[in-house]
Structures are given as C-alpha cells and as structure tokens.
ZADREN-29730 format. One line per field, with one value per residue (C-alpha): x, y, z. Coordinates in Angstrom, 1 decimal, always signed. Layout:
BEGIN
xx = c(X,...)
yy = c(Y,...)
zz = c(Z,...)
! end
This chain:
BEGIN
xx = c(-33.9,-36.3,-35.7,-34.6,-32.1,-30.8,-30.5,-28.8,-26.6,-26.0,-24.9,-22.7,-20.8,-20.7,-19.2,-16.6,-18.1,-19.1,-17.8,-16.6,-19.6,-21.8,-20.6,-20.9,-24.3,-25.1,-23.1,-25.5,-28.3,-27.5,-26.8,-30.2,-32.0,-31.5,-34.0,-32.2,-29.1,-30.2,-31.4,-27.5,-26.6,-29.0,-28.2,-24.4,-24.9,-27.0,-24.1,-21.2,-23.2,-24.0,-19.9,-19.4,-19.6,-22.8,-24.3,-26.2,-29.0,-29.1,-28.3,-31.0,-33.4,-32.7,-33.4,-36.9,-37.7,-36.7,-38.8,-42.0,-41.9,-41.8,-44.4,-46.8,-46.0,-46.9,-50.0,-51.3,-51.3,-50.6,-52.9,-51.1,-50.9,-49.4,-46.4,-46.4,-44.2,-41.0,-41.6,-41.0,-38.0,-36.6,-36.8,-35.6,-32.3,-32.2,-32.6,-29.3,-27.5,-27.9,-27.2,-24.1,-22.7,-23.6,-22.2,-19.1,-18.4,-18.9,-16.5,-13.9,-14.0,-14.0,-10.7,-8.8,-10.3,-7.4,-8.6,-6.3,-5.5,-4.8,-1.9,-1.5,+1.7,+1.4,+4.7,+5.9,+7.7,+5.7,+6.5,+4.6,+4.9,+3.2,+1.8,+4.4,+7.2,+8.1,+8.8,+7.8,+8.9,+6.7,+8.4,+6.2,+3.3,+3.1,+0.2,+0.6,-2.0,-1.6,-3.4,-4.3,-3.9,-1.6,-3.7,-2.5,+0.0,+1.6,+2.3,+1.5,+1.1,+0.7,+3.3,+0.5,+2.5,+5.6,+8.9,+9.1,+12.3,+11.3,+13.3,+11.1,+11.2,+11.9,+9.9,+10.5,+7.3,+5.7,+7.0,+7.0,+5.4,+5.2,+2.7,+3.0,+1.4,+2.9,+5.1,+6.0,+8.7,+8.8,+11.2,+11.8,+13.4,+15.2,+16.0,+15.3,+13.9,+11.2,+10.1,+7.1,+6.0,+3.6,+6.6,+9.2,+9.6,+13.3,+14.0,+17.6,+18.8,+20.5,+20.8,+19.4,+17.6,+14.7,+12.8,+11.6,+8.6,+6.9,+3.5,+4.7,+5.6,+9.4,+11.5,+12.1,+15.6,+17.1,+19.0,+21.7,+22.6,+24.7,+22.2,+19.5,+17.4,+15.3,+11.9,+10.6,+7.1,+6.0,+9.5,+9.1,+12.5,+14.6,+18.4,+20.6,+22.7,+24.9,+23.1,+26.7,+26.7,+23.4,+21.9,+18.5,+17.2,+18.7,+15.0,+14.8,+17.8,+19.6,+22.6,+25.1,+27.7,+30.4,+32.6,+35.4,+32.6,+33.2,+32.5,+29.4,+28.0,+28.4,+26.5,+23.4,+23.7,+23.3,+20.3,+18.1,+18.6,+18.5,+16.0,+18.5,+20.0,+23.9,+24.8,+28.8,+30.0,+33.5,+34.4,+35.3,+37.0,+39.0,+40.5,+40.2,+37.8,+35.6,+34.8,+33.0,+30.0,+27.5,+25.1,+22.6,+24.6,+23.5,+23.9,+26.2,+29.0,+28.8,+29.7,+32.8,+34.1,+33.8,+35.6,+38.1,+38.5,+38.7,+39.9,+36.3,+34.0,+30.8,+27.9,+24.6,+21.3,+17.9,+17.8,+20.8,+24.4,+26.8,+30.3,+33.3,+37.2,+39.2)
yy = c(-35.0,-31.6,-29.4,-26.5,-28.6,-29.8,-26.0,-24.6,-27.6,-27.5,-23.7,-24.1,-26.9,-24.8,-22.0,-24.2,-23.8,-28.0,-29.9,-33.6,-35.0,-32.3,-33.4,-36.8,-36.4,-34.3,-36.9,-39.4,-38.0,-37.1,-40.4,-41.4,-41.1,-39.6,-36.6,-35.9,-35.5,-33.2,-31.1,-31.0,-30.3,-27.9,-25.7,-26.1,-24.5,-21.8,-21.1,-20.8,-18.6,-16.0,-16.0,-14.8,-10.8,-9.5,-6.0,-4.0,-4.3,-8.4,-8.0,-6.2,-8.0,-11.5,-10.4,-8.6,-11.7,-13.6,-11.4,-11.2,-15.4,-14.8,-12.0,-14.1,-17.2,-14.5,-13.7,-16.6,-16.3,-19.9,-22.3,-25.5,-24.4,-28.2,-27.2,-23.6,-24.2,-26.8,-23.9,-20.8,-22.0,-23.4,-19.8,-18.1,-20.7,-19.6,-16.1,-16.4,-18.3,-15.1,-12.7,-14.5,-14.9,-11.0,-10.0,-12.0,-10.7,-6.8,-7.3,-9.0,-6.2,-3.8,-4.9,-6.0,-3.6,-1.4,+2.6,+5.0,+8.4,+10.9,+13.6,+16.7,+18.9,+22.3,+24.4,+22.8,+19.4,+17.4,+14.1,+11.1,+8.2,+5.2,+2.3,+0.3,+2.8,+3.8,+7.2,+9.1,+12.6,+14.7,+17.1,+20.0,+19.1,+15.3,+13.2,+10.4,+7.8,+5.1,+3.4,+4.2,+1.0,-1.7,-5.2,-7.2,-9.3,-6.4,-2.7,-0.8,+3.0,+5.2,+7.8,+9.5,+11.8,+14.0,+13.1,+11.2,+9.9,+6.6,+4.9,+2.0,-0.4,-4.0,-6.3,-9.7,-11.4,-8.0,-6.9,-3.0,-1.8,+1.8,+2.0,+4.2,+5.1,+3.0,+0.4,-0.1,-0.5,-3.7,-3.0,-4.7,-2.7,+0.2,+4.2,+5.7,+8.7,+8.2,+10.8,+10.2,+12.2,+11.8,+10.9,+9.1,+7.5,+7.9,+6.2,+6.0,+3.9,+5.2,+1.9,-1.4,-3.0,-2.3,-4.2,-1.9,-3.3,-1.8,-2.8,-3.8,-6.8,-6.4,-8.4,-6.1,-4.5,-5.1,-1.9,-1.8,+1.2,+3.6,+2.7,+4.4,+3.9,+6.3,+4.7,+5.9,+5.6,+5.8,+4.2,+1.6,+1.5,+1.4,+3.3,+2.1,+4.8,+5.6,+7.5,+8.5,+12.2,+12.5,+14.2,+13.2,+14.0,+17.6,+19.3,+17.2,+17.5,+20.7,+18.4,+18.0,+15.7,+15.1,+12.0,+11.6,+13.2,+14.5,+18.1,+17.0,+14.6,+17.9,+20.4,+17.6,+17.6,+21.2,+21.1,+18.8,+20.7,+24.2,+23.7,+25.7,+24.8,+24.5,+26.3,+25.3,+28.2,+26.0,+22.6,+21.7,+18.8,+18.0,+14.6,+16.3,+14.9,+16.8,+16.5,+18.4,+18.5,+21.2,+21.8,+24.6,+26.3,+28.8,+28.2,+30.8,+29.7,+26.8,+28.4,+30.3,+27.1,+25.4,+28.4,+28.3,+24.5,+24.5,+27.4,+28.3,+31.1,+30.6,+32.8,+32.8,+34.5,+34.0,+30.3,+29.5,+28.9,+29.8,+27.9,+29.5,+28.9,+30.8)
zz = c(+20.4,+19.9,+16.6,+18.5,+20.7,+17.2,+15.6,+18.3,+18.5,+15.1,+15.5,+18.4,+16.1,+12.7,+15.8,+17.2,+20.7,+20.7,+23.1,+21.7,+24.1,+22.1,+18.5,+19.2,+20.0,+17.0,+14.5,+16.3,+15.1,+11.5,+11.1,+12.4,+8.8,+5.8,+6.5,+9.5,+7.2,+4.6,+7.5,+8.5,+5.3,+4.7,+7.6,+7.3,+3.8,+5.4,+7.6,+5.1,+3.0,+5.8,+6.3,+2.5,+1.6,+1.2,+0.1,+2.8,+0.1,+0.1,+3.8,+4.7,+2.7,+3.9,+7.5,+6.5,+4.9,+7.6,+10.1,+8.1,+8.2,+12.0,+11.9,+9.8,+12.1,+15.5,+14.1,+13.7,+9.3,+9.3,+9.7,+10.5,+14.4,+14.9,+12.6,+14.5,+17.3,+15.3,+12.4,+14.2,+16.3,+13.0,+11.6,+15.1,+14.6,+10.8,+12.1,+14.6,+12.3,+9.9,+12.2,+13.8,+10.4,+8.8,+12.5,+12.1,+8.9,+9.3,+12.4,+10.2,+7.9,+10.5,+11.7,+8.7,+5.3,+5.4,+5.0,+3.3,+3.8,+1.1,+1.9,-0.5,-0.2,-2.1,-1.3,+1.8,+2.3,+5.0,+7.0,+7.8,+10.3,+9.4,+11.5,+10.4,+11.7,+8.6,+8.1,+4.7,+3.9,+1.3,-1.2,-2.4,-5.0,-3.7,-3.8,-1.6,-0.1,+2.8,+4.7,+8.0,+9.7,+8.2,+8.9,+6.0,+5.1,+2.7,+3.0,+0.6,-0.5,-3.2,-4.7,-7.3,-8.0,-7.2,-5.1,-1.9,+0.3,+2.4,+5.2,+5.5,+8.9,+8.1,+8.4,+6.5,+6.7,+4.9,+1.6,+1.4,-2.0,-3.2,-5.5,-8.8,-11.7,-14.0,-12.0,-8.4,-6.1,-3.7,-0.4,+2.8,+4.7,+3.2,+2.3,-1.2,-3.2,-6.2,-8.6,-10.3,-12.8,-15.7,-18.1,-16.0,-12.8,-11.1,-8.2,-6.7,-3.0,-0.2,+1.7,+1.5,-1.9,-3.9,-6.8,-9.5,-11.8,-14.9,-15.0,-18.8,-17.2,-17.9,-15.3,-12.1,-11.6,-8.9,-7.0,-4.1,-2.3,-4.6,-7.4,-9.7,-12.5,-14.7,-16.2,-19.2,-19.4,-23.3,-24.4,-21.4,-21.0,-18.4,-17.7,-14.9,-13.2,-9.8,-7.9,-6.3,-6.7,-7.9,-4.8,-5.5,-1.7,-1.6,-1.5,+1.6,+3.5,+1.6,+1.3,-1.5,-1.5,-4.2,-3.7,-7.1,-8.9,-12.9,-13.5,-16.2,-12.9,-11.2,-13.5,-13.7,-9.5,-10.0,-12.5,-10.7,-6.9,-8.3,-11.3,-13.1,-16.4,-17.2,-20.6,-21.9,-24.4,-24.7,-24.6,-21.1,-20.3,-17.3,-15.5,-12.0,-9.7,-7.3,-3.6,-1.4,+1.1,+1.1,+3.3,+3.6,+0.5,-1.9,-5.1,-5.8,-3.3,-5.0,-7.8,-6.6,-4.8,-8.5,-10.2,-7.4,-8.2,-12.0,-14.8,-15.5,-15.1,-14.2,-14.7,-13.1,-15.0,-15.4,-13.9,-16.2,-15.8,-18.6,-18.5,-20.3,-19.7,-18.1)
! end
C-alpha cells in the first residue's frame, strides 16, 4: 500500500469514517512491520494533539511551519528528489490532520462556549427571559450576568450586586445556580428572591426548594417555600427565618400580604418595603395577629389601617414612623 493511501486511511480511521474493510486493511498494514506500527503511533498522537485546546498563536505557528515545508519541497530546496513525492504527500496529510483537528475544535468551541451578557439597572425595574425559559426580574441598582445560550450540563447566572426575583424553569438534569460574591444558591425549579450586598445576602423562597452554600465551605442550607435566611459575610454566619410576612418581593409586585403576623413583623416589613425606620416611643405588645393584603397601597393608607386595628398612633415624618400608644 502506498504511503499516501495509508495516511489518508489513517485520517478516515481517526475521524471515525472508516468502514470495517478499511479498518482491517489498515490494521493489517500496521502489523506488517515495526516501522509501520511506529508510523501509526506517530499519526495517532498527532491527531489526538490536534484536538486539544490551543492558542491562536500556536495554531498559526504550526500551520506556518507546515506551509514552509511544503513550499520548500515545491521550490526544489530538498535535493533528495526520490523522497520528495512521499514526503510531500506525508506533509500534506499531516496538514490535513492539523486543519481537520483545529476546525473541529473551533466548531466545538463556537457551539459549546457560553457567552455571558451583563445587564445593569439604574432606577428602573427590568426583566429577562433566559434561554431555558426561566424568568428573572431585576430590581433597581442591580448588576446581573447570564449566558446567551445555556449549552452546558449546568445553568449558571451571576448576581453581582442588587436584588432579583427568580422563576426558574424546571430541568432536573441541569441544576440552576445563582453565583453570588461569597456564596451561591442552587435550585431545580422554583421561585425565590435574593438580595445581595457587600455585607450580607438575603434569600427567601416562594415555592420549591433551594440550597444556599457559602464559599467558606459550610454545609449547604436547604430552604423550602416560606423559609428564608440571612448570611452575614464578614461574620460567616447564617440566620434562618420565616419568609412569610416578610414581603421581600414587594419591590416587584407592590403587594404586601400578612398572615397572622405580629405587629413586630408588620413594622419590619414596612421598613424593608418602604425604606423607612420605625421608632417606638412606648412599649408595644399586642397578642392580636394582623391579617391583610395590600396591593399598590400607599404607606399612609397602611398606617391608617394599623391605627384602626390597634390602639396606637403612627406619625410619618422624614422617612421615620413614630409609634405611640393612643
């Protein structure tokens, strides 16, 4: 068998295109001599190396060297004319292997490498529909990055800072991970809210289940619907709480829902939702639980409902609510 035919047969074999008859023919040739076996081993190593990731500079250098050898042969710069034809064919086949390997790698990169897009909100609230069908709502002053196409075995996004509400499309084979600065949240299919700041991370789950994991290596904290946690970054501590009556997604839906809430929980929710401070002038302790649903309701109206429910007086001034007994 001529050298050219052998090398072309090797290329087909390495690429998986050879039929059984061609494979038998090649293996017969390989077994004929130690030189043939060495040649097969060299070509196999070259093929496998061509499939590895290479820098553009390395690829350009390899192709330049191959072209230079071919040009030298064509310009009769090699005196051993008897060896010119087989050598030219061998180099041409090596070049074919290199080009095929590099092309395969770049095509693979093009279709599998995830390109991330960064979305930054200022004063506005925005939303995103991800490639997998998940819906992300971004609060104001939030920086969020996500892959243009989710091609990998996992789905990962990044909430660098700010607040976001997630409605994750179910895909049991590909977990969804929200990467934070010092922690991460992993889910399969659920809805939840995350507030990420320099000092802490707050997670509250509306439906489904999530796993919160700090970068420090603590055991993951599992949260289900109605549960939440606060992660203190500097102290590396986690505080769990009930997310019921917290209304952490008020920034998105402008709805405050209270179910058997204590007055303390109501005040805490008002502070978080309206960016105010509650200051108690008197000791306020009432066993009566508060139940209400406010939708697009002004803060002053909510205070009036509380005054009608409890024997208290609420004065709103300069982002501060003063609470006194009537």
